[in-house]
C-alpha positions in Angstrom: 93.8 131.9 88.5 94.3 128.8 86.3 91.9 125.9 85.7 92.5 122.8 87.6 94.0 120.0 85.5 92.3 116.6 85.8 93.5 113.3 84.5 90.6 110.9 84.0 91.5 107.2 83.7 88.4 105.3 82.8 87.9 102.4 80.3 84.1 102.8 79.9 83.9 105.0 76.8 80.4 106.3 77.6 81.2 107.1 81.2 84.5 108.7 80.2 82.8 110.9 77.7 80.1 111.9 80.1 82.5 112.8 82.9 84.8 114.7 80.5 81.8 116.7 79.4 80.7 117.5 82.9 84.1 118.4 84.3 84.9 120.5 81.2 81.6 122.4 81.7 82.7 123.1 85.3 85.9 124.7 84.1 88.4 121.9 84.6 91.0 121.0 82.0 90.5 117.3 81.4 92.7 114.7 79.7 91.4 111.1 79.4 92.8 107.7 78.8 91.6 104.1 79.2 95.0 102.7 79.7 97.1 102.5 82.9 100.4 102.7 81.1 99.4 105.8 79.2 98.0 107.3 82.4 101.5 107.1 84.0 103.0 108.7 80.9 100.5 111.5 80.8 101.0 112.2 84.5 104.7 112.4 84.1 104.5 114.7 81.0 102.1 117.2 82.6 101.5 116.7 86.3 97.8 117.0 86.9 96.2 118.6 89.9 93.9 115.6 90.6 93.5 112.0 89.2 90.2 110.2 88.8 91.3 106.6 88.5 89.2 103.5 87.7 90.4 100.3 89.3 89.7 98.0 86.3 91.5 99.5 83.3 93.6 98.3 80.3 97.3 97.8 80.8 98.6 98.5 84.3 95.8 98.2 86.8 94.3 101.2 88.6 95.7 100.1 91.9 99.2 99.8 90.5 98.9 103.1 88.8 97.9 104.6 92.2 100.9 102.9 93.8 103.4 104.2 91.2 102.0 107.7 91.3 102.6 107.7 95.1 106.1 106.3 94.7 107.2 109.0 92.2 108.4 112.1 93.9 106.9 114.3 91.1 103.4 112.9 91.5 103.3 111.7 95.2 101.3 114.8 96.3 98.5 114.5 93.7 95.0 113.8 95.1 93.6 110.5 93.7 89.9 109.5 93.6 89.4 105.9 92.7 86.4 104.5 90.9 85.4 100.9 91.0 82.6 98.4 90.6 84.1 96.5 93.6 82.0 96.6 96.7 84.1 94.4 99.0 85.2 96.3 102.0 88.7 94.9 101.8 89.1 96.3 98.3 88.1 99.7 99.4 90.5 99.6 102.3 93.3 98.4 99.9 92.6 101.3 97.6 92.9 103.8 100.4 96.0 102.1 101.9 97.6 102.3 98.5 97.3 106.0 98.5 93.8 107.0 97.2 92.4 110.1 98.8 88.8 109.1 98.2 86.8 106.2 96.8 83.6 105.9 94.8 81.8 102.7 94.0 79.9 102.3 90.7 77.2 103.0 89.8 77.5 106.6 91.1 76.0 110.0 90.3 78.2 112.3 88.3 77.0 115.1 90.6 78.4 113.2 93.6 81.8 112.8 91.9 81.8 116.5 90.9 81.1 117.4 94.6 83.8 115.0 95.9 86.4 116.4 93.4 85.5 120.0 94.4 85.8 119.0 98.1 89.2 117.5 97.6 90.4 120.5 95.6 89.3 122.9 98.3 90.9 120.9 101.0 94.2 120.1 99.3 94.8 122.8 96.7 92.5 125.7 97.6 94.9 128.2 95.9 93.7 126.8 92.5 90.5 128.7 93.1 92.3 131.8 94.2 91.3 131.2 97.8 93.4 132.4 100.7 95.3 129.7 102.6 95.2 129.6 106.3 97.3 127.4 108.6 97.3 128.2 112.3 97.8 132.0 112.5 99.5 132.3 109.1 97.4 133.4 106.1 98.6 133.5 102.5 96.7 135.3 99.7 98.0 133.8 96.3 96.2 136.5 94.3 97.4 139.6 96.2 100.7 137.9 96.9 100.6 138.7 100.6 101.4 136.8 103.8 100.3 137.7 107.3 100.8 136.2 110.7 98.5 137.1 113.6 97.1 139.7 111.2 100.4 141.4 110.7 102.1 141.6 107.3 105.1 139.2 106.8 107.7 140.0 104.1 109.0 137.0 102.3 111.0 136.6 99.1 109.6 135.0 95.9 111.1 131.6 96.5 110.0 131.6 100.2 106.5 132.6 99.1 106.3 129.6 96.7 107.7 127.3 99.4 105.3 128.5 102.0 102.4 128.2 99.6 103.3 124.7 98.7 103.5 123.6 102.3 100.3 125.4 103.2 98.4 123.6 100.4 99.4 120.4 102.1 99.3 121.0 105.9 100.6 118.2 108.1 102.1 116.4 105.1 105.9 115.7 105.2 107.8 116.4 102.1 111.3 115.3 101.3 113.8 117.8 100.0 113.5 116.2 96.5 109.7 116.6 96.6 110.1 120.3 97.6 112.6 120.8 94.8 110.1 119.4 92.3 107.1 121.2 93.8 108.6 124.6 94.3 111.5 124.8 91.8 110.2 122.4 89.1 111.3 119.0 87.9 113.9 120.5 85.5 115.7 122.4 88.2 119.4 121.6 88.9 119.2 123.2 92.3 121.1 121.3 95.0 119.2 119.7 97.9 120.9 121.9 100.5 119.3 124.9 98.8 116.0 123.7 100.3 117.5 123.9 103.8 118.7 127.5 103.2 115.2 128.6 102.0 113.5 126.8 104.9 115.7 128.7 107.3 114.9 132.0 105.6 111.2 131.2 105.7 111.3 130.3 109.4 113.1 133.5 110.2 110.6 135.5 108.1 107.5 134.1 109.8 108.8 134.2 113.4 106.8 136.3 115.8 107.2 136.7 119.6 105.3 134.1 121.4 104.3 132.3 118.2 104.6 128.6 117.7 107.2 127.2 115.3 105.0 126.1 112.5 107.6 124.5 110.1 108.6 121.2 111.5 111.8 119.2 110.6 111.2 115.5 110.4 114.6 113.7 110.8 115.6 111.7 107.7 112.2 112.6 106.1 111.9 116.3 105.3 109.7 119.2 106.3 106.1 120.0 107.0 103.9 122.8 108.2 101.8 122.0 111.2 98.0 122.8 111.1 
């Protein structure tokens, strides 16, 4: 099990120091910056598991950082919680529509932010805590390296295991072939796009059971998803 990596983008030094201290004490690995341009650079250098992003920051604005993270295939899947002093409903909606997963208005309790981060991590990347993943009748244990369907063991290869784990961490979300290459094979991989299709076919065959629904969905011109 590895510690979840947080990128904290906050231009209030006192608040940034407090949040870094609280999250570090909870076992997170925290990097901080007050600058939107540096935040994008840090996220590209070492992709975080979650971003806590203030709206009003130096350099590139928080809302634009959120937009660019969502546009970049390497960071499009990262959960983002936005922090802001703005209380106007239209601004909250704008933040969510831009791609934020959650929204917290200042002033707020650090305990509430800790709870929200924990909830997002459980929902979107539960394997970080060593928890088993469950989608429909398929269960994946990332620690024991086991997959079952309807309680029966399923044998999958190492690549298919990583592919299934990545999809199960994000049920219902459609990933392009490029996003799957980055998420499963890594950003430095020179694997061809069609390789993704080959491993999807192998994975589908491995998890097939009589009378069971087809869980992995092909979305034309978009990619693949696993249906909850």
